[in-house]
C-alpha positions as CSV (number, residue, x, y, z in Angstrom):
1,M,-12.8,-3.4,11.3
2,I,-9.0,-3.0,11.6
3,R,-8.5,-5.0,8.4
4,T,-10.9,-2.7,6.5
5,I,-8.9,0.4,7.9
6,L,-5.6,-1.0,6.8
7,I,-7.0,-1.7,3.3
8,L,-8.3,1.9,2.9
9,I,-4.9,3.3,4.0
10,L,-3.0,1.0,1.5
11,L,-5.3,2.1,-1.2
12,S,-5.3,5.7,-0.5
13,T,-1.4,5.6,-0.2
14,L,-1.2,3.8,-3.6
15,F,-3.3,6.5,-5.3
16,I,-1.5,9.4,-3.6
17,S,1.8,8.1,-4.8
18,G,0.5,8.4,-8.3
19,C,1.0,4.9,-9.9
20,E,1.6,5.5,-13.7
21,C,1.7,1.8,-14.8
22,I,1.3,-1.8,-13.9
23,G,5.0,-2.1,-13.0
24,G,4.8,1.0,-11.0
25,F,1.8,-0.4,-9.2
26,G,3.5,-3.6,-8.3
27,R,6.5,-1.8,-6.7
28,D,4.2,0.4,-4.8
29,L,2.2,-2.5,-3.6
30,Q,5.6,-4.1,-2.5
31,K,6.7,-1.0,-0.6
32,A,3.3,-0.8,1.2
33,G,3.3,-4.4,2.1
34,S,6.9,-4.3,3.5
35,W,5.9,-1.0,5.4
36,L,2.7,-2.9,6.9
37,E,5.1,-5.8,7.9
38,R,7.7,-3.7,9.5
39,N,5.1,-1.6,11.6
40,S,2.9,-4.5,12.6
41,S,5.7,-6.4,14.5
C-alpha cells in the first residue's frame, strides 16, 4: 500500500515538473530518488 502511494507521488512529481526529454526525465528521476532516500531515513 505504501509502496503504491510512493510510486504515484513519484510519477505525479515527474509529470508536474514537465520533463521535456529523456535526459531531463533521468535527472528528474534521480532528484526524486535522492529526495525519497533523504526523507525515508
